[in-house]
NUDOFI-253070 format. One line per field, with one value per residue: residue number from 1; residue in one letter; x, y, z of N, C-alpha, C in turn. Coordinates in steps of 0.2 Angstrom, whole numbers, plus 5000, padded with zeros to 4 digits. Atoms other than C-alpha are relative to their C-alpha. Last residue first. Layout:
N
resi	NUM:...
resn	A:...
nc1	X:...
nc2	Y:...
nc3	Z:...
cac1	X:...
cac2	Y:...
cac3	Z:...
cc1	X:...
cc2	Y:...
cc3	Z:...
***
This chain:
399
resi	399:398:397:396:395:394:393:392:391:390:389:388:387:386:385:384:383:382:381:380:379:378:377:376:375:374:373:372:371:370:369:368:367:366:365:364:363:362:361:360:359:358:357:356:355:354:353:352:351:350:349:348:347:346:345:344:343:342:341:340:339:338:337:336:335:334:333:332:331:330:329:328:327:326:325:324:323:322:321:320:319:318:317:316:315:314:313:312:311:310:309:308:307:306:305:304:303:302:301:300:299:298:297:296:295:294:293:292:291:290:289:288:287:286:285:284:283:282:281:280:279:278:277:276:275:274:273:272:271:270:269:268:267:266:265:264:263:262:261:260:259:258:257:256:255:254:253:252:251:250:249:248:247:246:245:244:243:242:241:240:239:238:237:236:235:234:233:232:231:230:229:228:227:226:225:224:223:222:221:220:219:218:217:216:215:214:213:212:211:210:209:208:207:206:205:204:203:202:201:200:199:198:197:196:195:194:193:192:191:190:189:188:187:186:185:184:183:182:181:180:179:178:177:176:175:174:173:172:171:170:169:168:167:166:165:164:163:162:161:160:159:158:157:156:155:154:153:152:151:150:149:148:147:146:145:144:143:142:141:140:139:138:137:136:135:134:133:132:131:130:129:128:127:126:125:124:123:122:121:120:119:118:117:116:115:114:113:112:111:110:109:108:107:106:105:104:103:102:101:100:99:98:97:96:95:94:93:92:91:90:89:88:87:86:85:84:83:82:81:80:79:78:77:76:75:74:73:72:71:70:69:68:67:66:65:64:63:62:61:60:59:58:57:56:55:54:53:52:51:50:49:48:47:46:45:44:43:42:41:40:39:38:37:36:35:34:33:32:31:30:29:28:27:26:25:24:23:22:21:20:19:18:17:16:15:14:13:12:11:10:9:8:7:6:5:4:3:2:1
resn	I:A:D:A:A:K:M:A:A:I:D:Q:P:S:I:G:L:T:Q:L:I:D:A:T:H:Q:G:V:A:P:V:A:D:M:R:Y:D:F:S:S:I:R:G:P:P:L:L:A:P:L:R:G:A:P:S:D:V:E:C:W:R:E:R:A:Q:L:Q:P:H:A:W:L:G:A:M:D:N:M:R:A:N:A:I:Q:A:E:D:L:R:A:L:V:Q:A:S:S:M:G:A:F:V:E:L:I:A:A:Q:L:E:A:R:N:Q:N:R:R:A:N:S:D:F:R:A:D:T:A:L:E:P:Q:L:L:V:R:D:C:F:L:K:W:E:R:E:N:Q:L:G:L:M:V:T:G:G:D:G:A:V:F:P:G:Y:P:Y:I:T:A:H:T:A:A:T:R:P:P:P:A:A:G:A:Y:A:Y:Y:M:P:Y:G:M:W:E:A:L:S:E:L:M:S:V:D:I:H:A:G:K:G:T:G:G:V:K:D:R:Q:L:L:A:A:L:I:S:T:Y:A:Y:M:G:A:A:I:D:A:I:S:N:G:A:K:S:P:Q:D:P:T:G:T:V:S:L:F:G:A:E:S:Q:I:L:L:D:Y:A:K:K:D:R:Y:P:G:D:D:G:Y:G:S:I:D:C:V:V:L:R:P:N:V:A:S:L:D:D:F:G:L:G:M:R:A:A:A:G:P:A:L:N:Q:V:L:V:D:A:T:S:L:L:Q:K:L:V:A:L:A:S:P:Q:K:L:D:L:T:L:S:E:K:S:R:N:V:W:V:F:H:S:A:L:G:D:V:R:Q:D:Y:A:R:A:F:D:G:V:G:P:R:E:V:K:I:V:R:A:G:L:D:A:L:Q:R:T:C:F:P:A:A:I:A:H:E:L:S:I:V:T:I:G:D:L:P:R:S:P:Q:N:M
nc1	5003:5007:4999:5008:4995:4994:5002:5002:4992:4999:5004:4999:4992:4994:5000:5000:5004:5005:4998:4999:5010:5003:5001:5001:5006:4995:4999:5006:4994:4996:5004:4995:4992:4995:4996:4998:4999:4995:5002:4998:5005:4994:5006:5002:5007:5006:5008:5006:5003:5005:5005:4998:4996:4993:5001:4993:5002:4995:4997:4995:5006:4995:5005:5004:4993:4998:5007:5001:5006:4996:4994:5004:5002:4996:5000:4996:4995:5001:4992:4998:4993:4998:5003:5004:5007:5003:5001:5008:5006:5001:5007:5006:5001:5001:5005:5001:4999:4997:4994:4992:4999:4996:4991:4999:4997:4995:4993:5000:4998:4993:4992:4997:5001:5001:4994:4994:5003:4995:5002:5004:4998:4996:5008:4997:5008:5006:5000:5003:5006:5001:5001:4998:4995:4995:4996:4999:4997:4994:5001:4996:4995:4995:4999:5007:5007:5006:5006:5003:5006:5004:5007:5004:5001:4995:4997:4997:4990:5001:4992:4997:5001:4995:4994:4997:5005:5006:5006:5005:4999:4996:4996:4991:4996:4995:4996:4991:4996:4997:5008:5007:5004:5000:5006:5009:4999:5001:5007:5002:4996:5005:5006:4998:4997:5007:5003:4996:4996:4998:4998:5000:4997:5004:4996:4999:4996:5001:4997:5007:5005:5004:5000:4999:5004:5002:5000:5004:5007:5001:4996:5005:5006:4997:5000:5007:5004:4997:5004:5008:5001:4995:5004:5009:5005:4999:4991:4997:5001:4996:5002:4997:4998:5005:5001:4997:4996:5001:5003:4994:4995:5003:5004:5007:5001:5000:5005:5003:5002:5004:4993:5001:4991:4995:4993:5000:4991:4997:5000:5005:5000:5004:5008:5002:4997:4998:5000:4999:4996:5003:4996:4999:5008:5000:4994:5002:5007:4995:4996:5004:5002:5006:4995:5003:4994:4997:5005:5000:4996:5001:5006:5001:4997:5001:4995:4999:4996:5000:5006:5000:5001:5002:5008:4997:5001:5006:5005:4999:5002:5009:4998:4997:5005:4998:5004:5007:5004:5003:5000:4999:5001:4995:5002:5002:4999:5002:5008:5005:5001:5003:5007:5003:5005:5008:5002:4995:4997:4999:4994:4994:5002:4997:4992:4997:4995:5004:5002:5003:4994:4993:4999:4995:4998:4998:4996:5001:4994:5001:4997:5004:4998:4995:5000:5006:4995:4997:5005:5002:4997:5001:5007:5001:5001:4992:5001:4997:4999:4995:5002:4997:5004:5004:4996:5000:5005:5002:5002:5009:5001:5004:5005
nc2	4999:5000:4992:4994:4997:4994:4993:4998:4997:4993:4993:4997:4995:5007:4998:5008:5000:5002:5007:5006:5003:5005:5008:4999:5005:5003:5005:5002:4997:5003:4997:4996:5005:4992:5002:4998:4993:5003:5006:5009:5004:5004:5008:4995:4999:5004:4999:5002:5002:4995:4998:5002:4992:5001:4996:5002:5007:4999:5008:5000:5000:5004:5005:5001:5004:5007:5004:5004:4997:5001:5006:5007:5001:5002:5006:5001:5004:5002:4996:5003:4998:5003:4997:5005:5000:4999:5006:5001:4998:5001:5004:4999:4995:5006:5004:5005:5006:5000:4996:5004:5006:4996:4998:5007:5000:4996:5001:5007:5000:4996:5007:4997:4993:5000:5002:4992:4995:5001:5008:5003:5006:5002:5000:4995:4996:5005:5001:4996:5003:4990:4997:4994:5000:5006:5001:4993:4998:5006:4999:4995:5000:5004:4998:4994:5003:5000:5001:5001:5001:5004:5000:5002:5004:5003:4993:5000:5000:4996:5000:4997:5006:5000:4997:4999:4996:4995:5003:4999:5006:5003:4998:5004:4997:4997:5008:4997:4994:4994:4994:5003:4997:4993:4999:4999:4993:4996:4999:4993:4995:5003:4999:4992:5002:5004:4993:4997:4995:4994:4994:4995:4995:4991:4992:4997:5004:5001:4995:4997:5002:5002:5004:5008:5002:5001:5006:5004:5001:5005:5008:5004:5004:5005:5005:5003:5002:5007:5003:5004:5006:5005:5003:5001:5002:5007:5000:5005:5008:5002:5006:5004:5001:4996:4992:4995:4998:4998:4994:4993:5000:4992:4999:5003:4994:4996:5004:4997:4995:4997:5000:4997:5002:4994:4999:5009:4999:4996:4992:4997:5007:5009:4997:4994:4996:4991:4994:4992:4996:4990:4995:4997:4996:4999:5006:5006:5002:5005:5004:5003:5004:4997:4998:5006:5005:5001:5007:5004:5004:5007:5002:4997:4999:4993:4995:4991:4996:4995:4996:4995:5005:5005:4998:4996:5005:5003:4996:4998:5007:4999:4996:5004:5003:5006:5000:5001:4996:5002:4992:5006:4994:5003:5003:5004:5004:5009:5006:5000:5005:5008:5004:5000:4992:5000:5002:5004:5007:4997:5004:4996:4995:4997:5002:4994:4995:4993:5004:4994:4995:5002:5003:4994:5000:4989:5001:4996:4998:5002:5007:5005:4998:5001:5007:4999:5004:5008:5007:5000:5003:5009:5003:4999:4994:4995:4994:4997:4991:4997:4995:4998:4995:5004:5005:5001:5000:4997:5000:5000:4995:5001:4997
nc3	4992:4999:4998:5005:5007:4998:5000:5007:5001:4998:5000:5006:5002:5000:5007:5003:5004:4995:4997:5007:4999:4995:5003:5004:4998:4995:5002:5007:5007:5005:5005:5004:5003:5002:5006:5009:5002:5003:5002:4997:5000:4997:4998:4994:5001:5000:4993:5002:4995:4997:4997:4994:4996:5004:5008:5006:5005:5008:5003:5006:5008:5004:5002:4996:5000:5006:5000:4993:4993:4992:5001:4998:4996:4997:5001:5009:5001:5008:5004:5002:5004:5007:5005:5004:5003:4993:4996:5001:4998:4991:5000:5003:4993:4994:5002:5004:4997:4994:5001:5002:4994:4996:5002:4997:4993:4997:5001:4996:4995:4999:4998:4999:5004:5008:5000:5000:5008:5010:5003:4993:4999:5009:5004:5006:5000:4997:5006:5002:4999:5001:4992:5002:5007:5000:4994:4999:5006:4998:4995:5002:5001:4993:4995:4996:5004:4994:5003:4997:5001:4995:5000:5001:5006:5003:4998:4994:5000:4998:4998:5003:5006:5003:5000:4994:4998:5003:5001:4992:4993:4998:4991:5000:5002:4996:4998:5002:4995:5003:5002:5000:5008:4997:4996:5006:5003:4994:4999:5002:4995:4992:4998:4996:4991:4994:5000:4997:5003:4997:5004:4995:5006:5002:5000:5010:5003:5007:5005:5002:5002:4993:4994:5003:5003:4995:4996:5007:5001:4994:5002:5007:4994:4994:5005:5002:4993:4998:5006:4998:4993:5001:5005:4996:5003:5001:5004:4993:5002:4997:4998:5004:5008:5003:4996:5005:4996:4992:4999:5002:4995:4997:4994:5000:5000:4992:4996:5005:4998:4994:4995:4993:4996:4997:5002:5000:4997:5004:4998:5005:5008:4995:5002:4996:5005:4999:5005:4999:5004:5001:5001:4992:4995:4993:5000:5002:4995:4995:5003:5004:4996:4997:4993:4997:4999:5008:5002:4998:5003:5007:5000:5002:5008:5001:5004:5000:5006:5002:4998:4993:4995:5002:4996:4994:4997:5003:4998:4995:4999:4997:4991:4996:4999:5002:5006:5002:5010:5006:5005:5005:5007:5004:5005:5000:4997:5002:5004:4995:4994:5000:5000:4993:4999:5002:5005:5001:4993:4993:4998:4997:4998:5000:4999:4995:5002:4997:4992:4994:5002:4999:5009:5002:5008:5005:5006:5005:5009:5010:5001:4997:4994:4997:4999:4991:4996:5000:4996:4992:4996:4998:4996:4992:4996:5003:4995:5006:5002:5004:5002:5004:5003:5004:5001:5007:5003:5001:5008:5004:5001:5003:5000
cac1	5057:5054:5072:5068:5088:5077:5064:5073:5085:5067:5061:5076:5078:5059:5041:5033:5024:5037:5050:5045:5042:5060:5067:5061:5061:5076:5068:5071:5080:5068:5063:5067:5056:5045:5028:5021:5017:5004:4990:4995:4992:5004:4992:5005:5016:5032:5043:5059:5078:5088:5101:5109:5107:5100:5087:5086:5074:5077:5066:5058:5041:5049:5037:5051:5061:5044:5039:5058:5058:5075:5069:5057:5069:5079:5064:5061:5049:5038:5040:5019:5007:4991:4989:4990:4997:5012:5015:5012:5027:5038:5033:5041:5056:5060:5058:5068:5061:5063:5055:5042:5033:5034:5029:5011:5010:5012:5002:4986:4987:4990:4975:4961:4946:4951:4953:4937:4927:4938:4931:4938:4952:4950:4939:4955:4946:4959:4975:4974:4982:4998:5008:5009:5011:5002:4989:4984:4985:4975:4963:4964:4961:4945:4939:4939:4949:4967:4981:5000:5015:5031:5045:5063:5073:5079:5067:5053:5045:5023:5015:4995:4980:4977:4965:4953:4943:4953:4968:4985:5000:4994:4979:4969:4951:4937:4926:4912:4894:4887:4874:4889:4904:4908:4902:4915:4930:4924:4923:4939:4946:4930:4938:4955:4949:4935:4950:4963:4950:4946:4937:4935:4929:4925:4927:4917:4914:4898:4899:4887:4903:4916:4926:4921:4916:4932:4940:4930:4933:4952:4954:4943:4953:4970:4962:4956:4972:4982:4968:4972:4990:4991:4982:4991:5008:5019:5023:5006:5002:5000:4990:4999:4992:4981:4993:4992:4979:4962:4961:4976:4964:4949:4949:4956:4971:4976:4974:4986:4998:4996:4998:4984:4984:4963:4957:4940:4939:4921:4917:4921:4934:4939:4946:4965:4967:4968:4958:4958:4953:4947:4948:4939:4928:4945:4945:4928:4933:4949:4939:4926:4938:4950:4969:4964:4979:4966:4960:4975:4976:4961:4967:4988:4992:4986:4985:4981:4976:4971:4968:4979:4976:4974:4981:5001:4994:4988:5005:5016:5005:5007:5029:5026:5015:5026:5018:5018:5035:5039:5051:5046:5049:5043:5039:5042:5046:5039:5031:5045:5060:5051:5049:5066:5076:5090:5107:5112:5095:5094:5097:5082:5065:5073:5067:5050:5050:5044:5059:5071:5078:5063:5045:5041:5026:5027:5021:5014:5012:5001:5008:5000:5013:5010:4996:4999:5014:5002:4991:5008:5012:4996:4994:5014:5023:5023:5009:5004:5002:5000:4993:4991:4983:4990:4995:4984:4979:4998:4999:5005:5028:5031:5044
cac2	4908:4909:4917:4902:4894:4895:4885:4871:4869:4866:4855:4846:4845:4834:4847:4835:4853:4851:4851:4868:4874:4869:4876:4897:4899:4911:4920:4935:4936:4933:4943:4930:4923:4932:4921:4928:4919:4909:4909:4923:4939:4956:4965:4976:4965:4962:4975:4969:4970:4963:4949:4946:4958:4943:4944:4935:4942:4952:4953:4972:4974:4970:4980:4990:4992:4997:5010:5016:5022:5019:5017:5028:5043:5040:5042:5058:5061:5074:5072:5069:5075:5072:5085:5075:5086:5079:5074:5091:5096:5083:5087:5104:5100:5087:5101:5112:5126:5147:5147:5137:5150:5163:5151:5148:5165:5168:5155:5161:5177:5170:5157:5170:5164:5145:5150:5160:5144:5134:5142:5155:5162:5178:5182:5177:5163:5151:5163:5167:5150:5157:5142:5137:5119:5115:5130:5135:5117:5109:5123:5118:5101:5104:5113:5101:5091:5098:5090:5093:5090:5096:5101:5105:5116:5119:5134:5122:5122:5119:5108:5105:5106:5124:5125:5114:5118:5113:5104:5108:5100:5110:5118:5113:5119:5108:5104:5121:5115:5106:5095:5085:5094:5088:5070:5071:5077:5061:5048:5051:5035:5026:5035:5031:5012:5016:5026:5010:4998:4980:4969:4951:4936:4923:4905:4890:4878:4892:4890:4880:4876:4886:4888:4896:4911:4911:4911:4926:4935:4932:4937:4954:4957:4959:4968:4980:4983:4983:4997:5005:5003:5010:5024:5029:5027:5038:5057:5061:5071:5092:5107:5123:5137:5136:5122:5105:5093:5095:5095:5084:5067:5075:5055:5059:5068:5053:5041:5053:5050:5033:5029:5026:5023:5026:5009:5006:5026:5026:5012:4993:4980:4993:5012:5010:4990:4977:4961:4947:4929:4916:4899:4886:4882:4877:4873:4883:4895:4899:4906:4914:4923:4929:4924:4917:4927:4944:4939:4947:4960:4967:4983:4982:4969:4970:4954:4942:4923:4911:4895:4886:4866:4873:4888:4882:4872:4888:4897:4884:4884:4901:4899:4886:4898:4910:4929:4925:4926:4918:4922:4911:4922:4914:4924:4928:4945:4954:4971:4981:4974:4979:4996:5000:4996:4983:4987:4987:4993:5011:5003:5013:5009:4994:4980:4991:4983:4967:4953:4961:4943:4935:4944:4940:4928:4931:4912:4916:4901:4907:4906:4923:4934:4928:4935:4951:4948:4946:4962:4972:4965:4969:4986:4992:4990:4973:4958:4943:4935:4916:4910:4894:4892:4876:4888:4903:4904:4896:4880:4882:4879:4862:4865
cac3	4896:4879:4874:4861:4867:4884:4876:4869:4887:4895:4882:4883:4903:4902:4906:4919:4929:4943:4931:4924:4942:4946:4928:4932:4952:4948:4935:4939:4955:4971:4987:5000:5014:5027:5029:5042:5060:5067:5081:5088:5077:5077:5065:5053:5043:5049:5044:5033:5034:5021:5018:5003:4988:4979:4992:5009:5023:5039:5052:5060:5070:5088:5098:5106:5087:5080:5094:5096:5079:5071:5051:5056:5060:5046:5034:5040:5056:5061:5081:5087:5098:5105:5123:5138:5145:5152:5135:5129:5138:5135:5116:5118:5128:5115:5102:5110:5119:5119:5101:5108:5118:5103:5092:5102:5103:5084:5079:5089:5079:5065:5068:5071:5062:5068:5087:5085:5077:5087:5106:5119:5106:5101:5116:5127:5140:5139:5134:5153:5158:5148:5153:5135:5138:5155:5155:5138:5132:5148:5141:5123:5131:5139:5125:5113:5098:5101:5088:5087:5077:5082:5070:5072:5071:5089:5096:5089:5073:5074:5063:5066:5072:5084:5077:5069:5052:5038:5049:5046:5037:5020:5023:5004:5008:5010:4996:4996:4995:4978:4985:4997:4995:5014:5008:4995:5006:5020:5006:4997:5003:4992:4977:4981:4980:4964:4953:4955:4949:4955:4945:4954:4944:4956:4961:4962:4978:4981:5001:5012:5021:5018:5004:4990:4999:5009:4995:4984:5002:5004:4985:4989:5004:4994:4977:4989:4997:4980:4974:4990:4988:4969:4972:4988:4981:4992:4993:4991:4976:4982:4975:4975:4979:4997:5001:4995:4998:4994:4975:4973:4980:4967:4961:4944:4952:4965:4948:4937:4952:4952:4934:4923:4904:4897:4889:4900:4905:4895:4905:4908:4914:4930:4928:4934:4930:4941:4936:4949:4944:4955:4950:4959:4941:4932:4912:4911:4922:4913:4897:4906:4917:4904:4901:4883:4879:4871:4889:4895:4886:4887:4899:4901:4913:4931:4936:4949:4945:4961:4964:4954:4944:4926:4931:4929:4912:4905:4909:4902:4886:4885:4889:4872:4862:4863:4867:4884:4884:4901:4918:4934:4950:4968:4979:4999:4994:4984:4987:4996:4988:4972:4977:4983:4968:4970:4972:4988:4992:4982:4963:4956:4946:4937:4945:4943:4926:4931:4924:4914:4905:4902:4905:4923:4930:4949:4956:4975:4984:4998:5017:5024:5019:5003:5002:5009:4993:4981:4985:4984:4968:4961:4966:4964:4947:4936:4939:4929:4944:4951:4966:4975:4992:5001:5017:5016:5033:5041:5048:5063:5063:5073:5087
cc1	5008:4998:4990:4999:4994:5005:5003:4998:4997:5005:5001:4997:5000:5005:5009:5003:5002:4995:4995:5001:4998:4994:4999:4999:4998:4995:5003:5002:4997:5003:5005:4996:5002:5006:5005:5003:5002:5003:5005:5001:5002:4994:5006:4993:4995:4994:4997:4994:4995:4996:4998:4995:5004:5002:5008:4998:5005:4998:5003:5003:5007:5000:5002:4995:4998:5004:5001:4994:4998:4995:5002:5002:4993:4999:5005:5000:5002:5007:4994:5008:5003:5004:5004:4999:4995:4995:4997:4999:4993:4994:5001:4995:4994:4996:4998:4998:5003:5001:5005:5005:5005:5002:5004:5009:5001:5002:5004:5007:5002:5002:5006:5006:5008:4998:5001:5006:5006:4998:5003:4995:4997:5001:5002:4993:5003:4994:4993:4997:4993:4992:4998:5002:5001:5005:5008:5004:5004:5007:5006:5001:5004:5007:5003:5002:4997:4993:4997:4993:4994:4992:4997:4993:4996:5000:5007:5007:5001:5009:5003:5009:5006:5002:5002:5007:5002:4997:4994:4993:4994:5001:5007:5003:5007:5006:5003:5003:5009:5003:5004:4996:4998:5001:5000:4995:4994:5001:4998:4995:5000:5005:4996:4994:5001:5004:4995:4995:5004:5002:5003:5003:5001:5004:4998:5004:5003:5004:4998:5001:4993:4994:4998:5001:4998:4994:4997:5003:4997:4990:4999:5002:4994:4993:5002:4998:4994:4996:5004:4996:4995:5001:5001:4994:4994:4994:5001:5008:5003:5000:5008:4997:5003:5003:4995:5001:5004:5007:5000:4997:5004:5005:5000:4993:4992:4996:4999:4992:4994:5000:4998:5005:4996:5008:5004:5010:5003:5007:5001:5000:4996:5000:4994:4995:4998:5000:5002:5004:4999:5005:4998:5002:5004:4995:5001:5006:4997:4997:5004:5003:4996:4997:4991:4999:4997:5005:5000:4995:5002:5006:4997:4989:4997:5005:4998:5002:4998:5005:4997:4994:5001:4998:4997:4992:5000:5000:4993:4994:5003:4997:4990:5000:5002:4998:5001:4999:4995:4998:4996:4997:5001:5000:5004:4996:4997:5003:5003:4995:4996:5003:5001:4992:4995:4995:4994:4998:5005:4999:5001:5005:5006:4999:5002:5007:5002:5003:4993:4997:4999:5005:5009:5001:5005:5003:5001:5005:5000:5006:4996:5000:4995:5003:5003:4998:4996:5004:5003:4996:4999:5006:5001:4993:4997:4996:5009:5000:5004:4996:5005:4998:5005:4997:4997:5005:5000:4993:4999:5001:4990:4998:4996
cc2	5005:4997:4998:5006:5004:5003:5005:5007:5003:5005:5006:5006:5003:5008:4997:5005:4991:4997:4999:4992:4999:5002:4997:4989:4996:4994:4993:4995:4998:5004:4998:5004:5006:4995:5006:4996:5000:5005:4998:4994:4993:4992:4996:4995:5003:5002:4994:5003:5001:5002:5007:5002:4999:5005:4998:5003:5001:4994:5002:4991:4997:4997:4995:4994:4998:4997:4993:4995:4996:5004:4998:4997:4994:4998:4998:4994:5000:4997:4999:5004:4995:5004:4995:5003:4997:5003:4999:4992:4996:5004:4997:4993:5000:5003:4994:4994:4996:4992:4999:5000:4993:4996:5002:4998:4994:4999:5003:4996:4996:5004:5004:4996:5003:5007:5001:4999:5005:5003:4999:4996:4994:4994:4997:5000:5007:5004:4997:5000:5007:4999:5007:5005:5009:5002:4996:4999:5009:5006:4998:5004:5008:4999:5000:5005:5002:5000:5002:5002:4999:5000:4996:4998:4997:4998:4996:5005:5004:5000:5007:5000:4999:4993:5001:5005:5000:5004:5006:4998:5001:4993:4998:5004:4997:5002:5005:4993:5000:5005:5006:5006:4997:5004:5007:5001:4998:5007:5006:5000:5005:5004:5000:5004:5006:4999:4997:5005:5005:5005:5005:5006:5006:5003:5006:5005:5002:4992:4997:5006:5003:4998:4998:4995:4993:4997:4998:4994:4993:5001:4996:4993:4999:4998:4994:4996:4995:4997:4991:4996:5001:4995:4993:4995:4997:4998:4990:4997:4999:4993:4994:4993:4996:5000:5004:5004:5003:4998:5001:5007:5010:4999:5006:5001:4999:5007:5005:4997:5003:5007:5003:4998:5005:4996:5007:5000:4993:5000:5002:5009:5005:4999:4995:5001:5007:5004:5006:5003:5006:5004:5004:5004:5003:5003:5001:4995:4994:4997:4992:4995:4995:4996:5001:5001:4995:4991:5001:4994:4993:4995:4996:4999:5007:5003:5007:5000:5009:5005:5006:5002:5010:4998:4997:5000:5001:4996:4996:5003:4999:4997:5002:5002:4994:4996:4993:5002:4999:5006:4996:5005:4995:5003:4997:4996:4993:4998:4994:4996:4999:4997:4995:4999:4997:5006:5001:4998:4996:4995:5004:4995:5004:5007:5005:4997:5005:5006:5008:4998:5007:5005:4998:5000:5005:4995:5007:4999:5005:4998:4999:4991:4996:4999:4996:4993:4998:4999:4992:4995:5000:4998:4995:4997:4998:5009:5004:5009:5000:5008:5001:5006:5001:5004:4994:4994:4997:5003:5009:5001:4999:5009:5002
cc3	5004:5008:5001:5001:4995:4994:5005:5001:4993:4996:5003:5000:4992:4998:5001:4993:4993:4994:5003:5001:4993:4997:5009:4997:4993:5004:5003:4999:4997:4996:4993:4994:4993:4996:4998:4999:4993:5000:4992:4998:5001:5001:5002:5003:5007:4997:5000:5006:4999:5006:5003:5004:5005:5001:4996:4995:4995:4996:4996:5001:4994:4992:4997:4999:5008:5002:4997:5000:5008:5004:5008:5000:4999:5005:5006:5001:4993:4999:4991:4996:4996:4998:4994:4993:4999:5002:5006:5001:4999:5004:5006:5002:4997:5004:5003:4998:4993:5003:5006:4998:4997:5006:5002:4997:5002:5006:5003:4998:5006:5004:5000:5002:5002:4995:4991:5000:5004:4998:4994:4995:5003:4998:4993:4996:4995:4999:4998:4992:4996:5003:4999:5006:5000:4994:5004:5010:5003:4995:5004:5009:4996:4999:5005:5004:5006:4998:5005:5000:5007:4996:5004:5002:5000:4991:4998:5000:5008:5002:5006:5000:4995:4996:5009:5001:5008:5005:4997:4998:5005:5004:5000:5008:5001:4998:5007:5004:4997:5004:4997:4997:4999:4996:5002:5002:4996:4994:5004:5004:4999:5007:5007:4999:5000:5007:5006:5001:5004:4996:5005:4995:5007:4995:4999:5002:4992:4998:4991:4995:4997:4999:5005:5003:4996:4999:5005:5004:4995:5000:5006:4999:4995:5002:5007:4995:4998:5006:5002:4994:5001:5007:4998:4994:5000:4995:4999:4999:5009:4998:4999:5003:4998:4991:4996:5006:4996:5004:5007:5002:5001:5007:5007:5005:4997:4994:5006:5004:4992:5001:5008:5001:5007:5004:5001:5000:4999:5001:4995:4999:4996:4992:5000:5000:5003:4995:5005:4996:5003:4999:5001:4998:5006:5002:5009:4998:4998:5005:5006:4997:4999:5006:5002:5007:4998:5002:4991:4998:5002:5000:4993:5000:4995:4992:4996:4994:5003:4993:5001:5004:5007:5007:4998:5003:5009:5005:5001:5006:5010:5004:5001:5008:5007:5003:4995:4992:4999:4996:4994:4994:4993:4990:4996:4993:5000:5001:4998:4999:5005:5006:4998:4999:5004:5002:4996:4994:4997:5006:5009:5002:5005:5003:5000:5004:5006:5001:5001:5006:5004:4999:5002:4993:4998:4993:4996:4994:4997:4998:4994:4999:5006:5008:5001:4998:5007:5004:5001:5004:5008:5002:5000:5000:5009:5007:4998:5003:4995:4998:4997:4996:4994:4994:4992:4998:4993:4995:5000:4994:4999:4998:4992
***
């Protein structure tokens, strides 16, 4: 049986990428069938390859965001290597780059220069702060953007701000780059479309600022921002983590008075608490958190976390286990929905999650994580470069 075509089959993406934001964007394009040629430094490759060795000797970040790509090594400071890149871009559909601000333009890889040769090319620049403005040249790493975007001001405890445990500023920028590229390709190729490429300017700050919309509006016109409340909710209670008798942590959330009554009746087995003057509205429960927390923990202390979860489920109260990474690897819902597959890599077969969203009309592309420069010779040969010239480029460390 033939594999149904994927949405981006026939689309070629060239990426000057490192770290997370651009690689996360292009991996998702590859998931949909695009051919992604990842340009790396000869010898060492993307510096994210050296972050750690947690995955059978490979870096955890790199394995996550670089499957289904071809690795082409080029020293872009050498004219012969830069000429190869420009030849590829003359027929490509998309260029994604997250080099230092202005670096691509200095090599003649800005949108105006490239579109003069290939008018259909979509060029996506990903940076910390965007292509202009007073912060344009400022260095930007994920934690720094979390700070600039106000994320740290609303995350953590009252005494200690906390960063997210994952690279959310990079992820946000990668997602907006991905969706913007899809939009530009649709606009280029649809009936009545432009037929031309586009320039996309995505900044990490603007991406994470969009995700900060609720706390920004909560603090509208100089109002007080949401307080840092660790893993609890700033204004709803009980909503957050509670420790059971076996030391496990259960997350639960109540949204309304009907659920509060069910919680008292069926979980705490203390129906009288529902009408206790200290707790008979969310506002009063919020005001008297310490007393209510003590009452809940006293009940939970006599139960295992599994028993607490079962009682919450029976009462139809929203809940969750506080999983660690081992718990996520073994999550029964991911197993039941068959969300795991395997991909090849330089270290052998590795488990990989399928992309979110089951689509009935095609299967996601789930190909290998490449070794540094694995596809260089093949790509150069398809460009018509002779074996002698390839050997000369290799001798000069241009590839």
